[in-house]
Kinemage of the C-alpha trace (Angstrom):
@kinemage 1
@onewidth
@group {chain A} dominant
@subgroup {mainchain}
@vectorlist {calphas} color= white
{ca met a 1} P 118.697 8.737 130.164
{ca ile a 2} L 119.738 5.084 130.543
{ca ala a 3} L 122.860 5.787 128.483
{ca lys a 4} L 123.800 8.670 130.782
{ca ile a 5} L 123.319 6.509 133.883
{ca ser a 6} L 125.415 3.745 132.311
{ca leu a 7} L 128.221 6.189 131.517
{ca ala a 8} L 128.084 7.513 135.071
{ca val a 9} L 128.335 3.993 136.484
{ca val a 10} L 131.308 3.232 134.221
{ca ala a 11} L 132.990 6.479 135.269
{ca val a 12} L 132.493 5.765 138.980
{ca ser a 13} L 133.773 2.205 138.514
{ca ala a 14} L 136.848 3.480 136.693
{ca met a 15} L 137.518 5.977 139.461
{ca gly a 16} L 137.124 3.236 142.046
{ca leu a 17} L 139.641 1.051 140.223
{ca ala a 18} L 142.079 3.951 139.990
{ca val a 19} L 141.811 4.613 143.717
{ca ala a 20} L 142.140 0.913 144.473
{ca trp a 21} L 145.294 0.675 142.348
{ca ala a 22} L 146.802 3.834 143.864
{ca thr a 23} L 146.248 2.676 147.426
{ca gly a 24} L 147.512 -0.848 146.844
{ca tyr a 25} L 144.076 -2.427 147.116
{ca leu a 26} L 144.361 -4.714 144.100
{ca gly a 27} L 146.423 -7.818 144.716
{ca asn a 28} L 146.737 -7.116 148.441
{ca pro a 29} L 146.139 -10.353 150.426
{ca gln a 30} L 144.649 -8.386 153.342
{ca met a 31} L 142.170 -6.656 151.065
{ca lys a 32} L 141.274 -9.958 149.415
{ca glu a 33} L 140.516 -11.277 152.880
{ca leu a 34} L 138.178 -8.323 153.422
{ca asp a 35} L 136.452 -9.118 150.135
{ca arg a 36} L 135.950 -12.687 151.356
{ca leu a 37} L 134.475 -11.468 154.633
{ca gln a 38} L 132.155 -9.110 152.797
{ca ala a 39} L 130.903 -12.006 150.677
{ca glu a 40} L 130.262 -14.014 153.854
{ca ile a 41} L 128.411 -11.063 155.387
{ca gln a 42} L 126.267 -10.972 152.234
{ca gln a 43} L 125.385 -14.633 152.759
{ca thr a 44} L 124.108 -13.864 156.263
{ca leu a 45} L 121.888 -11.128 154.793
{ca asp a 46} L 120.327 -13.343 152.128
{ca lys a 47} L 117.067 -14.621 153.558
{ca pro a 48} L 116.122 -18.180 152.492
{ca pro a 49} L 112.496 -18.715 151.334
{ca ala a 50} L 111.723 -21.085 154.227
{ca asp a 51} L 113.211 -19.010 157.012
{ca thr a 52} L 112.633 -19.610 160.727
{ca thr a 53} L 113.111 -17.405 163.765
{ca glu a 54} L 115.934 -19.626 164.998
{ca ala a 55} L 117.678 -19.605 161.617
{ca ala a 56} L 117.358 -15.817 161.418
{ca ala a 57} L 118.889 -15.488 164.892
{ca asp a 58} L 121.791 -17.736 163.870
{ca arg a 59} L 122.400 -15.677 160.731
{ca ser a 60} L 122.279 -12.475 162.744
{ca ala a 61} L 124.841 -13.822 165.247
{ca ala a 62} L 127.102 -14.956 162.396
{ca arg a 63} L 126.775 -11.547 160.750
{ca arg a 64} L 127.792 -9.722 163.929
{ca glu a 65} L 130.876 -11.925 164.241
{ca lys a 66} L 131.848 -11.351 160.603
{ca val a 67} L 131.341 -7.581 160.839
{ca ala a 68} L 133.439 -7.460 164.030
{ca glu a 69} L 136.162 -9.490 162.292
{ca tyr a 70} L 135.990 -7.146 159.292
{ca arg a 71} L 136.456 -4.094 161.508
{ca glu a 72} L 139.410 -5.637 163.308
{ca lys a 73} L 141.153 -6.451 160.022
{ca val a 74} L 140.494 -2.937 158.705
{ca gln a 75} L 142.248 -1.475 161.761
{ca ser a 76} L 145.394 -3.416 160.874
{ca leu a 77} L 145.646 -1.823 157.411
{ca pro a 78} L 147.663 1.284 156.445
{ca glu a 79} L 145.610 4.472 156.757
{ca gln a 80} L 144.925 4.906 153.014
{ca gln a 81} L 143.737 1.340 152.646
{ca gln a 82} L 141.596 1.700 155.765
{ca glu a 83} L 139.706 4.538 154.102
{ca val a 84} L 139.162 2.472 150.940
{ca ala a 85} L 137.918 -0.517 152.961
{ca lys a 86} L 135.604 1.616 155.111
{ca ser a 87} L 134.191 3.359 152.049
{ca gln a 88} L 133.586 0.015 150.362
{ca met a 89} L 131.790 -1.324 153.419
{ca arg a 90} L 129.623 1.801 153.700
{ca lys a 91} L 128.554 1.403 150.084
{ca phe a 92} L 127.833 -2.267 150.703
{ca phe a 93} L 125.514 -1.543 153.630
{ca ile a 94} L 123.867 1.330 151.761
{ca ser a 95} L 123.037 -1.076 148.925
{ca gln a 96} L 121.585 -3.578 151.412
{ca phe a 97} L 119.525 -0.848 153.077
{ca glu a 98} L 118.196 0.245 149.690
{ca lys a 99} L 117.025 -3.283 148.941
{ca arg a 100} L 114.878 -3.197 152.093
{ca ile a 101} L 113.498 0.212 151.132
{ca asp a 102} L 112.738 -0.881 147.579
{ca arg a 103} L 110.840 -3.920 148.861
{ca val a 104} L 108.551 -1.624 150.846
{ca leu a 105} L 108.089 1.063 148.201
{ca ser a 106} L 107.457 -1.433 145.390
{ca leu a 107} L 104.500 -3.053 147.174
{ca pro a 108} L 100.896 -1.876 146.733
{ca pro a 109} L 99.493 -0.169 149.868
{ca glu a 110} L 97.311 -3.173 150.774
{ca glu a 111} L 100.406 -5.431 150.951
{ca arg a 112} L 102.884 -2.938 152.367
{ca asn a 113} L 102.014 -3.242 156.070
{ca ala a 114} L 103.030 -6.908 156.201
{ca glu a 115} L 106.535 -6.057 154.966
{ca leu a 116} L 106.749 -3.035 157.265
{ca asp a 117} L 105.690 -5.159 160.236
{ca gln a 118} L 108.362 -7.729 159.468
{ca gln a 119} L 111.080 -5.087 159.178
{ca ile a 120} L 109.897 -3.329 162.346
{ca asp a 121} L 109.973 -6.582 164.317
{ca glu a 122} L 113.427 -7.467 162.968
{ca trp a 123} L 114.808 -4.022 163.810
{ca asp a 124} L 113.317 -3.902 167.312
{ca glu a 125} L 114.654 -7.372 168.077
{ca arg a 126} L 118.091 -6.337 166.799
{ca arg a 127} L 118.002 -3.127 168.833
{ca lys a 128} L 117.049 -5.076 171.971
{ca arg a 129} L 119.958 -7.443 171.416
{ca trp a 130} L 122.355 -4.524 170.831
{ca gln a 131} L 121.225 -2.953 174.091
{ca gln a 132} L 121.930 -6.193 175.946
{ca glu a 133} L 125.351 -6.477 174.308
{ca arg a 134} L 126.162 -2.853 175.132
{ca glu a 135} L 125.350 -3.431 178.801
{ca gln a 136} L 127.453 -6.590 178.814
{ca asn a 137} L 130.343 -4.799 177.082
{ca ala a 138} L 130.087 -1.930 179.580
{ca glu a 139} L 130.351 -4.367 182.469
{ca lys a 140} L 133.275 -6.103 180.790
{ca ser a 141} L 134.983 -2.776 180.097
{ca asp a 142} L 134.579 -1.666 183.725
{ca ser a 143} L 136.058 -4.948 184.895
{ca gln a 144} L 139.031 -4.671 182.519
{ca asn a 145} L 139.658 -1.034 183.390
{ca lys a 146} L 139.826 -1.939 187.054
{ca gly a 147} L 142.450 -4.492 186.134
{ca gly a 148} L 144.455 -1.927 184.232
{ca arg a 149} L 143.273 -2.783 180.723
{ca ala a 150} L 140.990 -0.683 178.585
{ca his a 151} L 138.455 -2.119 176.184
{ca ser a 152} L 136.486 -0.207 173.555
{ca arg a 153} L 134.577 -0.810 170.332
{ca ser a 154} L 133.407 1.814 167.900
{ca ser a 155} L 129.944 1.200 166.492
{ca trp a 156} L 126.672 3.022 166.000
{ca arg a 157} L 125.074 1.577 169.104
{ca asn a 158} L 127.776 2.778 171.512
{ca ser a 159} L 129.180 5.759 169.627
{ca thr a 160} L 129.184 9.378 170.780
{ca pro a 161} L 126.915 12.051 169.226
{ca glu a 162} L 129.989 13.457 167.444
{ca gln a 163} L 130.811 10.060 165.952
{ca arg a 164} L 127.211 9.621 164.814
{ca ser a 165} L 127.237 13.058 163.178
{ca gln a 166} L 130.425 12.143 161.348
{ca trp a 167} L 128.870 8.850 160.221
{ca arg a 168} L 125.818 10.696 158.893
{ca arg a 169} L 128.037 13.145 156.982
{ca gln a 170} L 129.959 10.262 155.420
{ca leu a 171} L 126.696 8.572 154.516
{ca leu a 172} L 125.304 11.712 152.906
{ca ala a 173} L 128.518 12.135 150.924
{ca asn a 174} L 127.961 8.688 149.394
{ca thr a 175} L 124.296 9.150 148.443
{ca thr a 176} L 122.312 11.208 145.955
{ca pro a 177} L 119.406 13.583 146.689
{ca gln a 178} L 117.106 11.054 145.009
{ca gln a 179} L 118.279 8.296 147.350
{ca arg a 180} L 117.814 10.476 150.410
{ca ala a 181} L 114.300 11.466 149.299
{ca lys a 182} L 113.433 7.776 148.931
{ca trp a 183} L 114.861 7.053 152.393
{ca gln a 184} L 112.823 9.834 153.945
{ca glu a 185} L 109.632 8.407 152.426
{ca tyr a 186} L 110.563 4.988 153.776
{ca arg a 187} L 111.137 6.424 157.226
{ca arg a 188} L 107.789 8.241 157.063
{ca leu a 189} L 105.981 5.016 156.197
{ca met a 190} L 107.893 3.128 158.875
{ca asn a 191} L 107.074 5.612 161.631
{ca gln a 192} L 103.448 5.855 160.490
{ca arg a 193} L 103.139 2.085 160.819
{ca arg a 194} L 104.893 2.115 164.190
{ca lys a 195} L 102.415 4.713 165.408
{ca glu a 196} L 99.507 2.535 164.227
{ca arg a 197} L 100.963 -0.302 166.284
{ca gly a 198} L 101.442 1.886 169.360
{ca leu a 199} L 105.255 1.838 169.058
{ca pro a 200} L 107.634 4.793 169.463
{ca glu a 201} L 109.230 6.354 166.408
{ca ser a 202} L 112.347 4.746 165.029
{ca arg a 203} L 115.704 6.159 166.148
{ca arg a 204} L 117.543 4.748 163.167
{ca pro a 205} L 120.004 7.085 161.387
{ca phe a 206} L 117.600 7.320 158.398
């Protein structure tokens, strides 16, 4: 079984390298810059042992700036390379999401609620901040439109239902049935804990 998984990983890696070569990914300075940004985004996701609320807020702000910079640089790429970069970033965030899920599912039931509570609090705080930013961006957009300039940003928090459906389809295309089953269990546990705390169900994509 392990041998089969290893062969599958090698095959996927080889395919990824072939696509990267065909689309001009390898050796492209712009793509190397995206790799650098992705590494910096990873640093903002790594939680130090002695973390504080203020430090977490600083990391979150830095992460938002890096992700916004990443998106802007992706938009400047040729179409084929854009698709490669977007696919790479999706896989990156999927892997980060899975780490959070695995932390919850690996814990014994008597220790699980503490991790769930931490993730719930982090997500709700992030969602609150996104809502504030969306309102600020809406005000800014209205002001710019009145002045003859349009301003828009595509992201989950201010996307249309059609865009969210497309994002879900792309996500499903990059995951296995086993992954999705694990995610559904995580969501069940998360919403069960939210209910115990008197909180509404999560509106996260998974």
